C-alpha positions in Angstrom: -0.1 -0.2 -0.3 1.2 3.4 -0.8 2.6 6.3 1.7 1.1 8.6 -0.7 -2.3 10.0 -2.3 -1.4 9.8 -6.0 0.3 6.1 -5.5 -3.3 5.1 -3.8 -5.3 6.7 -6.9 -3.1 5.0 -9.2 -4.1 2.1 -7.3 -7.6 2.7 -7.2 -7.8 3.0 -10.9 -6.0 -0.2 -12.0 -8.5 -2.3 -9.3 -11.4 -0.3 -11.5 -9.3 -1.5 -15.1 -12.1 -2.3 -17.3 -15.3 -0.4 -15.9 -16.8 2.6 -17.5 -14.2 5.7 -17.6 -16.6 7.9 -16.0 -17.1 5.8 -13.1 -13.4 5.4 -12.7 -13.6 9.4 -13.2 -16.1 10.3 -10.1 -14.3 7.3 -7.8 -10.7 8.8 -8.0 -12.6 12.9 -7.7 -14.2 11.3 -4.5 -10.9 9.6 -3.0 -8.8 12.8 -4.0 -10.9 14.8 -2.0 -11.8 12.5 0.8 -8.2 11.5 1.5 -6.5 15.0 0.6 -9.2 16.6 3.3 -8.5 14.1 6.0 -5.2 14.2 5.6 -5.1 18.2 5.8 -6.9 18.0 8.7 -5.0 14.9 10.3 -1.3 17.1 9.8 -3.4 20.5 11.7 -4.5 18.9 14.4 -1.3 17.0 15.0 1.6 19.0 14.0 5.3 17.9 12.9 3.1 14.7 11.0 3.4 13.9 7.4 1.5 12.3 4.6 3.1 9.1 5.0 2.5 8.8 9.0 -0.9 9.9 8.8 -2.0 8.3 5.3 -2.5 4.2 6.7 -4.7 5.3 9.4 -6.8 7.1 7.1 -7.0 4.3 4.3 -8.0 1.9 7.1 -10.7 3.5 7.6 -11.5 4.9 4.0 -10.9 1.7 2.4 -8.1 -0.1 0.1 -8.5 0.8 -3.3 -9.9 -3.2 -4.2 -12.2 -2.7 -1.5 -13.1 0.5 -2.7 -13.3 -0.8 -6.4 -15.4 -3.2 -5.0 -17.5 -0.9 -3.8 -18.2 1.5 -6.4 -19.1 -1.5 -8.8 -21.7 -2.8 -6.1 -23.1 0.5 -6.5 -23.2 1.2 -9.6 -25.6 -2.3 -10.8 -27.9 0.0 -8.1 -27.6 3.3 -10.0 -27.5 2.9 -13.8 -29.0 6.1 -16.1 -32.8 5.7 -16.3 -32.5 4.9 -20.4 -29.8 3.1 -20.1 -30.0 0.2 -22.6 -32.4 -2.6 -21.5 -31.0 -5.9 -21.0 -33.1 -9.1 -23.0 -33.8 -7.0 -26.0 -31.8 -9.2 -28.5 -33.8 -12.1 -27.8 -36.7 -10.9 -29.2 -38.0 -11.4 -32.8 -37.4 -9.5 -35.5 -40.2 -7.7 -35.6 -40.8 -7.3 -32.0 -36.9 -5.2 -32.3 -37.9 -3.2 -35.1 -41.9 -2.2 -34.1 -40.7 -1.8 -30.4 -38.7 0.8 -30.4 -41.8 3.0 -30.7 -42.5 1.7 -27.3 -39.0 2.5 -26.2 -38.4 5.5 -23.3 -35.2 5.3 -25.1 -36.4 6.6 -28.5 -37.9 9.4 -26.9 -35.2 10.6 -25.3 -33.1 10.5 -28.5 -35.5 12.5 -29.7 -35.7 15.1 -27.6 -32.2 15.3 -27.5 -31.7 15.4 -31.2 -34.4 18.5 -31.0 -32.4 20.1 -27.8 -29.3 19.7 -29.5 -29.4 23.0 -31.8 -30.2 25.1 -28.5 -27.1 23.7 -26.7 -25.6 24.2 -29.9 -25.7 27.4 -30.3 -24.9 28.4 -26.7 -22.1 26.3 -26.6 -20.7 27.1 -30.2 -21.1 31.5 -28.6 -19.9 30.9 -25.3 -16.6 29.0 -26.8 -15.7 31.7 -29.8 -16.7 34.4 -27.2 -14.6 33.1 -23.9 -12.0 32.6 -26.4 -12.1 35.7 -28.3 -12.2 37.8 -24.6 -9.7 35.8 -23.1 -6.7 35.9 -26.5 -7.2 39.3 -26.2 -7.5 39.8 -22.6 -3.8 37.8 -22.2 -1.0 40.4 -22.7 -3.4 42.1 -18.9 -2.7 40.7 -15.6 -6.4 41.0 -15.2 -6.3 38.1 -18.7 -5.4 35.6 -16.3 -8.2 35.3 -14.2 -10.4 35.8 -17.5 -8.6 33.3 -19.2 -9.0 31.0 -15.7 -12.2 32.2 -15.1 -13.3 30.8 -18.6 -11.3 27.2 -18.6 -13.4 26.6 -15.2 -16.4 26.9 -17.0 -15.4 24.9 -19.5 -15.5 21.9 -16.9 -18.8 23.2 -15.9 -20.2 22.9 -19.4 -19.0 19.3 -19.7 -20.4 18.5 -16.4 -24.0 19.8 -17.4 -23.8 18.9 -20.7 -22.9 15.4 -19.3 -25.9 15.2 -17.0 -27.7 15.6 -19.9 -26.5 13.0 -22.3 -27.2 11.3 -19.2 -30.7 11.9 -18.8 -31.7 11.2 -22.0 -29.4 9.1 -24.2 -28.5 6.8 -21.1 -25.2 6.7 -21.6 -23.1 6.9 -18.3 -21.8 9.8 -17.6 -19.5 11.8 -15.0 -22.0 12.9 -11.5 -19.5 15.3 -10.2 -17.2 17.8 -10.6 -13.4 17.0 -10.8 -11.2 17.8 -7.5 -9.1 20.7 -7.1 -6.4 20.9 -5.0 -7.1 23.9 -2.6 -3.5 24.0 -1.9 -2.4 24.9 -5.6 -3.2 28.5 -5.3 -4.7 30.4 -8.1 -1.5 29.7 -10.1 -1.6 26.5 -9.8 -4.9 25.8 -10.6 -4.8 27.7 -13.6 -2.2 25.6 -14.6 -3.4 22.6 -14.2 -6.9 24.1 -16.0 -4.3 24.6 -19.1 -2.6 21.8 -19.0 -5.9 18.9 -18.5 -6.9 17.3 -21.4 -10.3 17.5 -20.9 -10.4 21.4 -20.4 -9.4 21.2 -24.6 -11.5 18.5 -25.3 -14.8 20.0 -24.0 -13.6 23.3 -25.4 -13.6 21.2 -28.7 -17.0 19.4 -28.3 -18.5 22.4 -26.8 -17.5 24.2 -30.8 -19.0 20.7 -32.6 -22.1 20.6 -30.9 -23.5 23.2 -33.0 -23.0 21.3 -36.6 -24.3 18.3 -35.1 -27.0 20.4 -33.2 -28.2 21.8 -36.6 -28.0 18.3 -38.7 -29.7 16.4 -35.2 -32.1 18.6 -35.4 -33.2 19.0 -39.2 -33.3 15.2 -39.2 -35.9 14.9 -36.2 -38.1 18.0 -37.5 -38.0 16.8 -41.5 -38.3 13.1 -41.0 -41.0 13.0 -38.2 -43.1 15.8 -39.7 -42.6 13.7 -43.0 -43.6 10.2 -42.1 -46.7 11.8 -39.3 -47.8 13.9 -42.2 -48.4 10.7 -44.5 -49.7 9.1 -41.5 -52.6 11.4 -41.6 -52.7 12.5 -45.4 -56.0 10.3 -45.9 -57.9 12.1 -42.9 -56.3 15.5 -44.7 -57.4 14.8 -48.0 -60.7 12.8 -48.0 -61.8 15.5 -45.3 -59.9 18.9 -46.9 -58.8 18.2 -49.8 -55.4 18.6 -49.1 -53.2 18.1 -52.0 -49.9 16.1 -51.5 -47.7 17.8 -53.4 -48.3 21.3 -55.6 -45.5 22.2 -57.8 -46.6 26.2 -59.3 -50.5 26.0 -59.7 -50.8 22.4 -60.3 -52.0 19.9 -57.4 -51.4 16.1 -57.2 -53.5 13.8 -55.2 -53.3 10.5 -54.1 -56.3 7.9 -55.6 -58.2 6.9 -53.0 -57.1 2.9 -53.6 -53.9 4.3 -52.2 -54.4 6.2 -49.6 -54.0 3.2 -47.2 -50.6 2.9 -48.3 -49.6 6.2 -48.3 -50.6 6.0 -44.3 -48.2 2.1 -44.0 -45.6 4.5 -45.8 -45.9 6.8 -43.5 -45.9 4.4 -40.1 -42.6 2.6 -41.8 -41.5 6.2 -42.1 -41.9 7.2 -38.3 -40.1 3.9 -37.0 -36.8 3.5 -39.1 -36.5 7.8 -37.8 -36.6 6.2 -34.5 -34.3 3.9 -35.3 -32.4 6.2 -36.9 -32.8 8.6 -33.6 -31.9 5.8 -31.8 -28.5 5.5 -33.7 -27.8 9.0 -33.5 -28.1 8.9 -29.9 -25.3 5.6 -29.6 -22.9 7.7 -31.5 -23.2 11.0 -29.9 -22.6 8.8 -26.3 -19.6 7.6 -27.5 -18.3 11.2 -28.8 -19.4 12.3 -25.4 -18.0 9.9 -22.9 -14.7 10.3 -25.4 -14.6 13.9 -25.1 -16.6 15.3 -22.0 -14.7 12.1 -19.4 -11.2 12.1 -18.3 -9.1 8.9 -19.1 
């Protein structure tokens, strides 16, 4: 057992090998905060002692890396995201899997995320570029250091918020607590820590690409859902309100009465395919968020 906090964290990370990266990040942040705080209090209460002397006693109460890793894995089994993939789906028939997408909450979470991504994309992109430009412009001044530090810190905060949105709507496990920041580092130490952290810059990149992705997601969701629902409802609109299926200049096109049921069927199938596309996009975007918003 190492007599240094960093050694303990390395052992805990090894014990959690193979676990979800978001779980590992949360476990390491919790352990680092608890051990650092406990060591500082112990040294303050017993002047002259060192970290190597007090850490073993603290670890005895907190738990060994293997014990803590086992506890976190156990907790994880009871705190999975609400919209996480359900087990047993692959055992269903092809037809049940194809049409069953309409009855799964994850589908509508994914669709809602696609619609909201345009709003979040605009907010993230605006803040990313505005903050970056302002930081670059003020970096030559003393106050610029504080502006840059606040901006970089805000990127971590936005990454945490976006992670909670991704977990809530896409069912992808994301970090649930902020990263621990050493109080003893001072302002300059924290600033260097933010600049050197890969997560700071990947979060910035994520915020920038969220806008084009949000435009694509929003366009696909609105266009396909409206088109499919319009086709499903077209027989009623045609028979009651005499709505044409297409207008070109002054020419109105109508579907023959015998073909109206097929229009509804096509619309329903398009709706089901749209929901599958939303699920696929959710899976792909969840992987992107996991890669860029979770510390390795």
